[in-house]
C-alpha positions in Angstrom: -9.4 -14.8 19.6 -6.6 -12.1 20.3 -8.2 -11.1 23.8 -7.4 -14.9 25.0 -3.7 -14.6 24.1 -0.9 -13.7 26.7 0.9 -10.5 25.7 4.2 -12.9 24.3 2.0 -14.4 22.3 -0.1 -11.6 21.0 3.3 -9.8 20.5 4.8 -13.0 18.4 1.2 -12.8 16.4 1.3 -8.9 15.5 5.0 -9.1 14.4 4.3 -11.6 12.0 1.1 -10.2 10.6 2.8 -6.7 10.6 5.6 -8.3 8.6 3.4 -9.1 6.5 1.8 -6.2 5.8 5.3 -4.5 5.4 6.7 -6.6 2.7 3.0 -6.7 0.7 3.6 -2.6 0.7 7.3 -3.4 -0.4 6.8 -5.6 -3.0 4.2 -3.2 -4.4 6.0 -0.7 -4.8 8.5 -2.1 -6.6 5.9 -3.8 -9.1 4.6 -0.3 -9.6 8.4 0.9 -10.4 9.4 -1.6 -12.6 5.3 -1.0 -14.3 5.8 2.9 -15.1 9.4 1.7 -16.1 8.3 -0.7 -19.0 5.3 2.0 -19.8 8.0 4.9 -20.3 9.7 2.5 -22.8 7.1 1.3 -24.6 6.1 5.0 -24.9 9.5 6.0 -25.6 10.2 3.4 -28.2 6.7 3.2 -30.4 6.4 4.4 -33.7 3.6 7.5 -32.5 6.8 9.0 -30.5 8.9 8.9 -33.4 6.4 10.1 -36.0 5.8 12.7 -33.4 9.3 13.8 -32.9 10.0 13.7 -36.8 7.5 16.7 -37.0 8.3 18.5 -34.8 10.4 22.2 -35.5 14.7 22.2 -36.0 14.5 24.4 -33.4 13.2 21.2 -30.9 15.9 18.3 -32.7 16.8 17.9 -28.6 13.8 16.2 -27.8 14.4 12.8 -29.3 18.1 12.3 -28.2 16.6 13.8 -24.5 13.6 11.1 -24.8 16.2 8.4 -25.9 18.2 9.7 -22.9 15.7 9.6 -20.7 14.2 6.3 -21.4 18.0 4.5 -21.4 18.7 5.9 -17.5 15.3 4.2 -16.2 15.9 1.0 -18.0 19.6 1.3 -16.3 18.6 2.2 -12.6 15.6 -0.4 -12.8 18.1 -2.6 -14.3 20.6 -1.6 -11.1 18.0 -1.9 -8.3 16.3 -4.9 -10.0 12.8 -4.1 -9.3 11.1 -7.0 -10.5 14.0 -9.0 -7.9 13.3 -7.2 -5.1 9.3 -7.3 -6.3 9.9 -11.4 -6.2 12.1 -11.4 -2.9 9.3 -9.2 -0.5 6.9 -11.6 -2.5 8.5 -14.5 -0.9 9.3 -13.0 2.6 5.6 -12.4 3.0 5.1 -16.3 1.9 6.9 -17.3 4.6 5.7 -14.5 7.4 2.2 -15.6 6.0 3.5 -19.3 6.5 4.3 -18.7 10.0 0.7 -17.3 10.7 -1.1 -20.1 9.4 1.4 -22.5 12.0 0.4 -20.3 15.1 -2.2 -22.3 17.1 -4.5 -19.5 17.0 -6.7 -18.7 19.6 -4.4 -20.4 22.3 -1.6 -19.9 24.0 1.6 -21.7 23.1 3.3 -23.4 25.5 7.0 -22.6 25.7 8.8 -25.1 23.6 5.9 -24.2 20.2 6.8 -20.3 21.2 10.4 -20.9 21.1 10.0 -22.7 17.5 7.8 -20.0 16.3 10.0 -17.6 17.9 13.5 -19.1 16.5 11.2 -19.3 12.7 10.2 -15.4 13.5 13.7 -14.6 13.2 15.8 -16.9 10.7 12.8 -15.4 8.5 13.9 -11.5 9.4 17.6 -13.3 8.4 16.7 -12.8 5.1 14.9 -9.7 5.0 16.8 -6.3 3.8 17.3 -3.7 6.2 13.7 -2.3 6.7 12.4 1.4 6.3 12.0 2.4 9.4 8.8 5.0 8.9 7.0 2.0 6.8 7.5 -0.4 9.0 5.5 1.5 11.3 2.6 2.9 9.1 2.1 -0.6 8.9 2.4 -1.2 12.3 -0.7 1.5 12.8 -2.1 -0.3 9.8 -2.7 -3.2 11.6 -3.6 -1.7 14.9 -6.8 0.1 12.5 -7.6 -3.2 11.1 -7.8 -5.0 14.6 -10.3 -2.2 16.0 -8.2 0.2 17.4 -9.7 4.0 16.9 -7.6 5.5 13.6 -8.1 8.9 15.2 -5.7 7.6 18.3 -2.7 6.8 15.7 -0.5 9.9 14.8 -0.9 12.2 11.5 2.0 11.7 9.2 2.4 13.9 7.1 1.7 13.5 2.8 5.1 14.1 1.9 6.7 11.3 4.7 4.2 9.2 3.4 5.2 8.9 -0.7 9.4 8.9 1.0 8.2 5.8 3.0 9.3 3.1 0.3 12.6 5.6 -0.8 14.1 6.4 2.7 13.6 5.0 6.6 13.1 8.2 8.3 14.2 6.3 11.8 14.9 9.8 13.9 11.0 10.3 12.6 9.6 7.0 13.0 11.0 6.6 16.7 9.4 9.7 17.6 6.4 8.6 16.4 6.5 5.5 18.4 7.3 7.2 21.8 10.9 6.3 22.1 
């Protein structure tokens, strides 16, 4: 299918597909964060923890206060970051990009009017996106190339600590070096 597309049509379709991957990664990240916070709050507030803490020696009386403070801090961070809201935002953006891909006439090049209309739709969706995390976006680019049959050995190795931070910080300079710009 993509062998038949000219460069501008291929680039449009590739960008839309990369955006779907990117927003699905972001959605999963925020859902995991939210789940971890809710789990910590449930465990921290459970009666099992209370009975464990009640049996501690006097030298450990600070532990219940520290545990309650930690759970309160997790909840406050979760609320201020708005993980559930952000997960929903990225899920909606992914759905919009999927809708754009579905409206794409697969297997044939678009005429100028069709191409302009889809480009406008893409830009409208992108205007509602939060600022992108560049390394995560670059990782999604390589992931999509691999899914389309590109040899994974040709892609640069991204160190584990950079991959772990990709959902937290942009790492723009590193992402540009990977992309060769």
